[in-house]
C-alpha positions as CSV (number, residue, x, y, z in Angstrom):
1,M,-14.4,-17.7,8.2
2,E,-15.3,-15.5,11.1
3,Y,-13.7,-12.5,12.1
4,R,-14.5,-10.6,15.3
5,L,-13.3,-6.7,15.4
6,K,-12.7,-4.9,18.6
7,I,-11.7,-1.1,19.3
8,T,-10.5,-0.1,22.6
9,D,-8.2,3.1,22.6
10,A,-9.4,4.1,19.3
11,H,-7.0,7.1,19.5
12,K,-4.2,4.7,19.2
13,H,-5.2,3.4,15.8
14,F,-5.2,-0.3,16.3
15,I,-8.1,-2.6,15.4
16,S,-8.0,-5.8,17.2
17,F,-8.9,-9.0,15.1
18,S,-9.7,-12.5,16.4
19,V,-10.5,-14.6,13.3
20,K,-12.0,-18.2,13.5
21,V,-10.4,-20.2,10.5
22,N,-12.0,-23.5,9.6
23,V,-9.3,-26.4,8.7
24,I,-11.0,-28.3,5.8
25,E,-9.6,-31.4,4.3
26,S,-6.0,-30.5,4.9
27,S,-3.6,-30.7,7.5
28,F,-2.1,-26.9,7.2
29,L,-3.3,-23.6,6.7
30,K,-1.8,-21.0,4.5
31,L,-3.1,-17.4,5.7
32,Q,-2.7,-14.5,3.5
33,L,-3.1,-10.9,3.9
34,P,-4.1,-9.6,0.6
35,S,-0.7,-7.8,-1.1
36,W,-2.7,-4.8,-3.1
37,R,-6.1,-3.8,-3.6
38,P,-8.3,-3.6,-6.6
39,G,-8.4,0.1,-8.1
40,R,-4.7,0.4,-7.4
41,Y,-2.6,-1.6,-9.6
42,E,0.6,-1.8,-6.9
43,L,1.6,-3.7,-3.8
44,G,0.3,-2.2,-0.7
45,D,2.3,-4.1,1.3
46,F,-0.5,-4.0,4.0
47,A,1.3,-6.5,6.3
48,K,3.8,-3.6,7.2
49,N,0.6,-2.7,9.6
50,I,0.0,-5.7,11.4
51,R,1.7,-6.7,15.0
52,N,1.2,-9.2,17.6
53,F,0.1,-12.2,14.9
54,K,-0.7,-15.3,16.9
55,V,-2.3,-18.3,16.0
56,Y,-4.4,-21.1,18.7
57,D,-6.1,-24.5,18.6
58,E,-9.6,-24.8,19.7
59,K,-8.5,-25.0,23.1
60,G,-6.6,-21.7,23.3
61,K,-3.3,-23.5,23.4
62,I,-0.5,-21.3,21.3
63,L,0.5,-22.9,17.9
64,N,3.6,-22.3,15.8
65,F,3.9,-21.1,12.6
66,N,6.4,-19.8,10.0
67,K,6.0,-16.6,7.8
68,T,6.5,-17.8,4.2
69,S,6.5,-14.3,2.3
70,K,6.1,-10.7,3.8
71,D,1.9,-11.2,4.1
72,S,1.6,-14.8,4.4
73,W,2.1,-17.5,7.3
74,L,1.9,-21.3,7.1
75,V,0.4,-23.0,10.2
76,E,1.1,-26.9,10.0
77,N,0.6,-30.5,12.0
78,L,-3.5,-29.4,12.2
79,D,-4.7,-33.2,11.9
80,Q,-6.6,-33.2,14.8
81,E,-7.7,-29.6,14.7
82,N,-11.2,-28.4,13.0
83,H,-10.5,-24.7,13.3
84,V,-7.9,-22.5,14.7
85,I,-8.1,-19.0,16.0
86,V,-6.0,-16.1,14.9
87,N,-5.5,-12.7,16.8
88,Y,-3.5,-9.9,15.7
89,E,-3.9,-6.1,15.5
90,Y,-4.0,-3.7,12.6
91,Y,-2.7,-0.1,12.8
92,A,-5.1,2.0,10.8
93,N,-3.9,5.7,10.7
94,T,-4.7,6.6,7.0
95,L,-7.5,8.0,5.3
96,N,-7.9,7.8,1.7
97,A,-10.5,6.2,-0.4
98,G,-8.7,2.8,-0.2
99,S,-7.3,2.6,3.4
100,T,-8.3,1.6,6.9
101,L,-8.8,4.0,9.7
102,L,-9.9,3.9,13.3
103,N,-9.7,7.1,15.4
104,E,-12.1,9.0,17.8
105,H,-14.2,9.7,14.9
106,Q,-14.8,6.7,12.8
107,L,-14.0,3.2,12.3
108,Y,-13.6,3.0,8.5
109,I,-12.2,-0.2,6.9
110,N,-11.6,-1.7,3.6
111,P,-10.8,-5.3,4.5
112,V,-8.6,-6.0,1.6
113,N,-6.2,-3.9,3.8
114,C,-6.2,-6.0,6.8
115,F,-8.6,-9.4,6.6
116,I,-6.6,-12.5,6.4
117,Y,-7.9,-15.5,4.3
118,D,-7.3,-19.0,3.5
119,S,-5.3,-18.9,0.6
120,N,-6.7,-22.8,-0.1
121,N,-10.2,-22.0,0.4
122,N,-11.0,-18.4,-0.2
123,N,-14.7,-19.4,-1.3
124,E,-16.0,-20.2,1.9
125,N,-18.8,-18.0,3.6
126,C,-17.5,-15.0,5.8
127,I,-19.0,-13.6,8.7
128,V,-18.3,-10.3,10.4
129,Y,-18.8,-8.8,13.9
130,L,-18.1,-5.3,14.6
131,D,-17.7,-4.0,18.4
132,V,-18.4,-0.8,17.9
133,P,-20.1,1.9,20.5
134,K,-24.2,1.6,20.5
135,S,-23.8,5.1,19.1
136,Y,-22.3,4.4,15.6
137,K,-24.2,3.9,12.3
138,T,-22.7,1.5,10.0
139,V,-22.9,1.3,6.4
140,T,-21.6,-1.0,4.1
141,S,-23.0,-3.5,1.2
142,L,-22.3,-6.6,3.2
143,K,-25.6,-8.4,4.1
144,L,-26.8,-7.8,7.9
145,K,-28.0,-10.8,9.6
146,D,-30.6,-11.1,12.3
147,D,-27.5,-11.4,15.1
148,G,-25.9,-8.3,14.0
149,S,-23.4,-9.8,12.0
150,Y,-22.3,-9.0,8.4
151,N,-22.1,-11.5,6.1
152,A,-20.1,-12.2,2.6
153,I,-20.8,-15.1,0.2
154,N,-16.6,-15.5,-0.1
155,F,-13.6,-13.6,0.4
156,D,-13.6,-11.5,-3.1
157,E,-17.0,-10.1,-2.0
158,L,-15.5,-9.2,1.5
159,A,-12.6,-7.9,0.2
160,D,-14.8,-5.6,-2.1
161,S,-17.1,-4.2,0.6
162,P,-15.6,-1.3,2.6
163,I,-17.2,-0.7,5.8
164,I,-17.6,2.9,7.5
165,S,-19.1,2.6,11.2
166,S,-19.8,6.3,12.9
167,E,-22.0,8.4,15.3
168,S,-21.6,11.3,12.6
169,L,-22.8,9.6,9.2
170,Q,-25.2,11.7,7.3
171,Q,-27.1,9.3,5.2
172,R,-30.1,9.5,2.5
173,T,-31.5,7.2,-0.3
174,L,-32.4,7.9,-3.9
175,K,-34.5,5.4,-6.0
176,V,-33.2,5.2,-9.6
177,L,-35.0,2.6,-12.0
178,D,-36.4,1.0,-9.0
179,I,-32.4,0.7,-7.7
180,K,-31.7,1.9,-4.2
181,F,-28.7,4.0,-4.3
182,H,-27.4,5.5,-0.6
183,F,-25.5,8.4,-0.5
184,C,-23.2,8.2,3.3
185,F,-21.4,11.3,4.2
186,Q,-18.7,11.1,6.8
187,G,-17.1,14.2,8.2
188,E,-18.0,18.1,8.3
189,I,-20.1,18.6,5.4
190,R,-23.7,20.1,4.7
191,P,-25.0,18.3,1.8
192,K,-26.9,19.9,-0.9
193,W,-29.4,17.3,-1.1
194,E,-31.6,18.6,-3.5
195,K,-28.6,19.5,-6.1
196,L,-27.4,16.3,-5.8
197,F,-30.1,13.9,-6.1
198,S,-30.8,16.1,-9.6
199,D,-27.5,15.5,-10.9
200,F,-26.9,12.1,-9.8
201,E,-30.2,11.0,-10.9
202,K,-29.3,12.1,-14.3
203,F,-26.2,10.5,-15.3
204,I,-26.7,7.2,-13.1
205,E,-30.0,6.5,-15.1
206,Y,-28.0,7.3,-18.2
207,Q,-25.3,4.7,-17.7
208,I,-28.1,2.1,-16.7
209,N,-29.8,2.6,-19.6
210,C,-26.6,2.6,-21.9
211,F,-25.6,-0.9,-20.4
212,G,-29.2,-2.1,-20.3
213,S,-29.2,-3.0,-16.3
214,F,-27.9,-2.8,-13.2
215,P,-26.5,-5.9,-11.7
216,F,-27.9,-5.1,-7.9
217,K,-30.7,-3.6,-6.0
218,D,-28.4,-1.2,-3.9
219,Y,-25.3,0.5,-4.2
220,Y,-23.6,2.7,-1.7
221,F,-21.8,6.2,-2.6
222,L,-19.8,6.4,0.6
223,F,-18.1,9.9,0.9
224,Q,-15.4,10.7,3.1
225,I,-15.0,14.4,3.6
226,T,-11.8,15.9,4.8
227,P,-11.0,19.7,6.0
228,H,-8.3,19.8,3.7
229,S,-7.7,19.6,0.1
230,A,-8.1,15.9,-1.0
231,Y,-9.3,13.8,-4.1
232,H,-9.6,10.2,-4.7
233,G,-11.9,7.6,-5.4
234,V,-11.8,3.8,-5.5
235,E,-14.3,1.6,-7.1
236,H,-16.3,-1.5,-5.4
237,H,-18.8,-3.9,-7.0
238,E,-21.7,-2.7,-5.1
239,S,-20.2,0.7,-3.9
240,T,-17.6,3.3,-4.0
241,V,-15.5,5.1,-1.4
242,I,-14.8,8.9,-2.4
243,L,-12.6,11.3,-0.7
244,L,-12.9,15.0,-1.2
245,G,-12.0,18.2,0.4
246,P,-11.7,20.8,1.9
247,S,-15.4,20.5,3.1
248,Y,-16.2,23.9,2.3
249,D,-15.5,23.6,-1.3
250,V,-17.1,20.6,-1.8
251,F,-20.6,21.8,-3.2
252,G,-18.7,25.0,-4.5
253,K,-15.6,24.7,-6.2
254,L,-15.2,21.2,-6.1
255,Y,-18.6,20.2,-7.3
256,I,-17.5,19.4,-11.1
257,E,-14.8,17.3,-9.0
258,L,-17.6,15.6,-6.9
259,L,-19.6,14.8,-10.3
260,G,-16.8,13.4,-12.3
261,V,-14.9,10.9,-9.8
262,S,-18.5,9.6,-8.9
263,S,-19.6,9.1,-12.3
264,H,-15.9,7.3,-13.0
265,E,-16.7,5.1,-10.2
266,L,-20.0,4.2,-11.1
267,Y,-19.0,3.1,-14.7
268,H,-16.7,0.8,-13.0
269,V,-19.7,-1.2,-11.6
270,W,-19.7,-2.5,-15.1
271,N,-16.2,-2.0,-16.6
272,I,-13.3,-3.6,-14.5
273,K,-16.3,-5.2,-11.8
274,G,-18.0,-6.7,-14.4
275,I,-15.7,-6.5,-17.4
276,R,-12.4,-7.5,-16.7
277,P,-9.2,-8.3,-18.1
278,E,-8.3,-11.9,-18.6
279,E,-5.1,-11.5,-16.1
280,M,-7.5,-10.2,-13.6
281,S,-10.5,-13.0,-13.7
282,P,-10.2,-13.9,-11.1
283,Y,-8.4,-11.6,-8.6
284,D,-5.1,-13.3,-7.0
285,F,-4.7,-11.1,-3.8
286,S,-1.1,-12.6,-3.3
287,K,0.8,-11.0,-6.0
288,E,1.1,-8.9,-9.1
289,N,-1.8,-9.2,-12.0
290,Y,0.1,-8.0,-14.7
291,N,-1.7,-6.9,-17.7
292,E,-1.5,-4.5,-20.8
293,L,-5.4,-3.6,-20.7
294,G,-5.1,-0.5,-18.3
295,Y,-6.5,1.5,-21.5
296,V,-9.7,-0.1,-21.4
297,A,-10.0,-0.8,-17.7
298,E,-9.0,2.7,-16.8
299,G,-9.1,4.6,-19.9
300,V,-12.3,3.8,-21.1
301,T,-13.9,4.5,-18.0
302,T,-11.9,8.0,-17.6
303,Y,-13.5,9.0,-20.9
304,M,-16.8,7.8,-20.1
305,G,-17.0,9.3,-16.7
306,D,-17.3,12.5,-18.0
307,R,-18.8,11.3,-21.3
308,M,-21.6,10.3,-19.6
309,L,-22.1,13.6,-17.6
310,F,-22.3,15.3,-20.6
311,E,-24.8,13.1,-22.9
312,S,-27.1,12.9,-19.6
313,G,-27.2,17.0,-19.5
314,V,-25.4,17.1,-16.3
315,F,-22.2,18.6,-17.9
316,S,-22.6,21.5,-20.5
317,E,-20.4,21.5,-23.4
318,H,-18.3,24.0,-22.1
319,Q,-17.8,22.0,-19.1
320,Y,-16.9,19.1,-21.0
321,F,-14.5,20.8,-23.0
322,N,-12.8,21.8,-20.2
323,E,-12.7,18.3,-19.3
324,L,-11.2,17.5,-22.5
325,V,-8.1,20.2,-22.4
326,K,-7.3,18.8,-19.4
327,L,-6.6,15.4,-20.9
328,L,-4.9,17.1,-23.8
329,K,-2.2,19.1,-21.5
330,R,-1.6,15.8,-19.6
331,H,-0.5,14.2,-22.7
332,Y,1.3,16.8,-24.5
333,H,2.9,17.8,-21.3
334,N,4.5,14.4,-20.6
335,D,7.6,13.6,-22.8
336,G,6.8,9.8,-21.7
337,R,4.6,9.6,-24.9
338,K,7.2,9.3,-27.0
339,N,9.2,6.7,-25.3
340,Y,6.9,4.6,-23.8
341,S,3.4,3.0,-25.1
342,V,0.2,3.0,-22.9
343,A,0.2,-0.8,-22.5
344,A,3.7,-1.1,-21.7
345,S,2.9,1.7,-19.1
346,S,-0.3,-0.7,-17.8
347,F,2.1,-3.6,-17.4
348,D,4.6,-1.2,-15.2
349,T,1.6,0.1,-12.9
350,W,2.6,-2.6,-10.8
351,L,6.5,-1.0,-10.9
352,D,5.8,2.9,-10.8
353,G,2.5,3.5,-12.2
354,Y,1.3,6.0,-9.1
355,V,4.8,7.9,-9.0
356,A,6.2,10.2,-11.1
357,G,9.2,8.2,-12.1
358,I,12.5,9.0,-14.2
359,P,11.8,11.5,-16.6
360,G,9.8,10.9,-19.7
361,R,10.1,7.1,-18.7
362,K,6.3,6.3,-19.0
363,V,2.6,7.3,-19.5
364,S,-1.1,7.3,-17.8
365,I,-3.6,4.4,-18.5
366,Y,-6.2,7.2,-17.6
367,V,-4.9,9.7,-19.7
368,E,-3.9,7.7,-22.8
369,G,-6.6,5.4,-22.5
370,A,-9.2,8.2,-22.2
371,L,-8.1,9.8,-25.6
372,I,-7.8,6.7,-27.6
373,A,-11.5,5.9,-26.2
374,F,-12.2,9.2,-27.6
375,I,-10.4,8.5,-30.8
376,C,-12.2,4.7,-31.0
377,D,-15.8,6.4,-29.8
378,S,-15.7,9.0,-33.1
379,R,-14.4,6.4,-35.5
380,I,-17.2,4.1,-34.6
381,R,-20.0,6.8,-34.7
382,N,-18.6,8.0,-38.1
383,A,-18.0,4.6,-39.9
384,T,-22.3,3.8,-38.7
385,N,-23.5,7.3,-39.5
386,N,-23.8,7.8,-35.7
387,K,-25.9,4.8,-35.3
388,K,-23.3,3.1,-33.1
389,S,-20.9,4.2,-30.4
390,L,-18.2,2.8,-27.8
391,H,-21.4,2.3,-25.6
392,D,-22.5,-0.4,-27.9
393,V,-18.7,-2.2,-27.7
394,M,-19.0,-2.1,-23.8
395,R,-22.4,-3.1,-23.8
396,K,-21.7,-6.1,-25.7
397,M,-18.8,-6.9,-23.8
398,Y,-21.2,-6.9,-20.8
399,S,-22.7,-10.3,-19.5
400,N,-25.9,-8.6,-18.2
401,E,-25.5,-10.4,-15.1
402,Q,-23.6,-10.4,-12.0
403,K,-20.9,-12.8,-12.7
404,V,-17.6,-11.2,-14.0
405,T,-17.0,-11.8,-18.0
406,S,-13.0,-11.3,-19.3
407,Y,-11.4,-10.0,-22.3
408,D,-8.2,-9.7,-23.8
409,K,-6.4,-7.3,-26.5
410,E,-7.9,-9.5,-29.6
411,K,-11.3,-9.7,-27.8
412,Y,-11.8,-6.1,-27.5
413,K,-10.3,-5.0,-30.9
414,T,-12.6,-7.7,-32.7
415,I,-15.7,-6.0,-31.0
416,L,-14.5,-2.7,-32.0
417,E,-14.4,-3.9,-35.6
418,E,-17.7,-5.8,-35.4
419,I,-19.6,-2.9,-33.9
420,S,-18.0,-0.4,-36.5
421,G,-17.4,-2.1,-39.6
422,V,-14.0,-0.9,-40.2
423,L,-10.4,-1.6,-39.0
424,F,-8.7,-0.7,-35.8
425,D,-5.2,-1.9,-36.7
426,D,-3.6,1.4,-36.9
427,I,-4.9,2.9,-33.7
428,F,-3.8,-0.5,-31.9
429,N,-0.2,-0.1,-33.5
430,D,0.6,3.4,-33.6
431,L,-1.4,4.3,-30.3
432,I,-1.9,1.6,-28.0
433,Y,1.0,-0.7,-28.5
434,G,3.3,2.2,-30.3
435,T,4.4,5.8,-29.4
436,A,3.3,7.9,-32.9
437,D,1.9,11.2,-32.2
438,F,-1.7,11.2,-31.3
439,T,-2.0,14.8,-33.2
440,P,-3.5,13.4,-36.7
441,Y,-5.9,11.0,-35.0
442,L,-6.9,13.5,-32.2
443,E,-8.1,16.5,-35.1
444,L,-9.9,13.6,-37.1
445,A,-11.7,12.4,-33.9
446,M,-12.6,16.0,-33.0
447,K,-13.7,16.9,-36.4
448,G,-15.8,13.7,-36.5
449,F,-17.5,15.3,-33.8
450,G,-18.3,18.6,-35.1
451,W,-15.5,20.4,-32.7
452,S,-11.7,21.3,-33.0
453,M,-8.7,21.6,-31.0
454,S,-5.9,24.1,-31.1
455,Q,-2.6,24.8,-29.6
456,K,-1.8,28.1,-27.7
457,K,0.8,29.9,-26.4
458,P,1.5,29.1,-22.7
459,I,-0.2,31.4,-20.3
460,L,2.8,31.2,-17.7
461,S,6.0,32.7,-18.7
462,S,7.8,29.3,-16.9
463,H,6.0,27.0,-19.6
464,N,7.0,29.1,-22.4
465,Y,10.6,28.2,-21.7
466,G,9.5,24.3,-21.1
467,L,10.1,24.5,-17.4
468,K,7.6,23.7,-14.5
469,V,8.4,24.6,-11.0
470,L,6.9,24.2,-7.7
471,N,6.8,27.0,-5.2
472,S,7.7,26.4,-1.4
473,N,9.6,28.2,1.3
474,G,10.4,30.9,-1.3
475,F,12.2,28.7,-3.5
476,S,10.9,27.2,-6.6
477,K,11.8,23.6,-7.5
478,V,11.7,22.2,-10.7
479,V,9.3,19.7,-11.4
480,G,9.1,19.5,-14.8
481,V,11.7,20.2,-17.9
482,L,10.3,19.4,-21.7
483,D,12.9,17.8,-24.0
484,G,14.3,20.3,-26.1
485,G,12.9,23.6,-24.7
486,A,14.6,26.4,-23.6
487,A,15.2,25.4,-19.9
488,D,16.3,21.8,-21.1
489,M,19.1,23.3,-23.6
490,S,19.8,25.7,-20.7
491,G,21.1,22.9,-18.6
492,I,18.4,23.1,-16.3
493,V,17.4,19.4,-14.8
494,L,14.7,18.1,-12.6
495,D,14.8,18.9,-8.9
496,D,17.0,21.7,-9.3
497,V,16.2,24.6,-6.7
498,V,15.9,28.1,-8.2
499,H,17.2,30.8,-5.9
500,S,17.1,33.7,-8.1
501,V,16.5,35.5,-11.0
502,N,18.7,38.4,-12.4
503,G,20.2,38.7,-8.8
504,F,16.8,38.9,-7.4
505,R,16.1,36.5,-4.4
506,L,12.9,34.6,-5.0
507,T,10.0,34.4,-2.5
508,N,7.3,32.4,-4.4
509,N,7.3,34.8,-7.1
510,F,9.6,33.1,-9.8
511,E,6.9,33.5,-12.6
512,N,6.9,37.5,-12.1
513,W,10.2,38.0,-12.3
514,L,10.6,35.9,-15.4
515,S,7.5,37.9,-16.9
516,Y,9.4,41.0,-15.8
517,F,12.6,40.5,-17.7
518,I,10.8,38.6,-20.2
519,N,12.5,40.9,-23.1
520,D,16.0,40.9,-21.1
521,E,18.8,38.1,-20.8
522,I,17.5,36.2,-17.7
523,V,20.3,34.6,-15.5
524,I,19.4,32.5,-12.9
525,S,20.6,31.3,-9.7
526,L,20.0,27.4,-8.7
527,E,21.0,24.9,-6.3
528,R,21.7,21.2,-7.3
529,D,23.3,18.6,-5.4
530,G,24.2,20.9,-2.3
531,K,25.8,23.4,-4.7
532,L,25.1,26.9,-6.1
533,R,25.3,27.5,-9.6
534,R,24.3,30.5,-12.2
535,L,22.6,29.6,-15.7
536,T,21.7,31.9,-18.6
537,L,18.3,30.7,-20.0
538,E,18.0,29.7,-23.5
539,K,15.2,32.3,-25.8
540,P,11.9,30.0,-25.9
541,N,11.8,28.0,-29.0
542,N,8.8,25.9,-30.3
543,Y,9.1,22.8,-27.3
544,R,7.0,24.6,-24.7
545,Y,4.3,23.4,-22.1
546,Y,1.4,24.5,-24.4
547,D,-2.2,25.5,-23.5
548,Y,-4.8,24.0,-25.6
549,E,-8.5,24.9,-26.5
550,V,-11.4,22.5,-27.9
551,K,-14.3,24.4,-29.5
């Protein structure tokens, strides 16, 4: 496969593709655009960004084709052809850690969004030519050839190799254990290189030592920095893209977030890129890759991302406890934990895993999986007098090579039990495939580490009522109602818009008025389905959005 990309009128956001596809041992081609991207387990519908899709023979004659699905094309009667040329334009006007963007400032490509492939021959070598301004610098983990093109051994490598090309890139390299880590910043940012390198070297070296090896000689941290609030990260085998903003806070208020997401994405080099559920080995880009193992792929990674920062000395105990508290709040503030297991929620990421969904339906594979990993880690350490840990489990699952090793539920459970010498039936039955209360497991795990957790009365008045609101345009929209809480018992439902408290019109000050009338009867006016109604708030009960403390 040979891809030629050209940009004209960058402000219009269209990237022009010309793709040479070899016709090998067949009279037809089935061309496929990926339906999803690794790291985001939902259908992406990238084909909606394509226009002017045309196919030509070797002499430039246009060929007929049939579109066989939303993102696949069938070209037949190719007995006399050695190759065809496919031309199309891709609209690239989205900036996140897994998107593709073309504007006056940069060409940023996640090939899995916009590169077609031959679904019958996706192991062919891939060559990419970029027609960009001479003043642009390009960074990518793809191998640069003497003719200026970039090479991937197959489509899997190409799809997993983001590219940034811009004249404003800032780049430096840090060598850790003979591996070159490249730090590339795009956007308005003034990196504090000394601080960055000091902290990153600690957790990078610690992660590598935990697994015993690193599969590549080069790795790229690609940072997309925005002037507005943003937070997103996507893993790749030899790189990661991290979106963060606003610019002025990246090395200030957001620095903890920068460390957290970077450690998380680096851990994915092993866990998901090197260690992967059987259902995703290899990736099938044409359809959903259903599996129930998100509690390992993302849950263990979420736990280990922060744990590595703590154990390597980058995070203080106080900072690590703050991250644990965030997990506890997200867990206990979600009624879905009573209705749907983390394994079932993993399967359903393909259905509604990245939106709020209906009330109390599901849980997060990141949050629940991280807490389960915490519980498993504590059990292993206590059963082995701290001679073994979850690190040993993940290291045993890793091949220590560049190839992918796969696992299923039974293999993961077996290794947990082999390393620890104790059974994990209860954790799998109660917490992973069931909906039991996490509290006794969490309390025991905390005790195992010499810590404790406690439930505290909410600081926000609305949380005492089992109510969460989002202030906008002077009103307060209901975004959370806890089952059995005072708000629920009062008849408040999701998406209600509160207009007033005891007759006083709201101007983004719902919390203030609730606190003011805390000892009085509270009557609120709200809007639902275009109609106004008045409700009297029940007094707070035991069902609240509690705060939590770890010490």
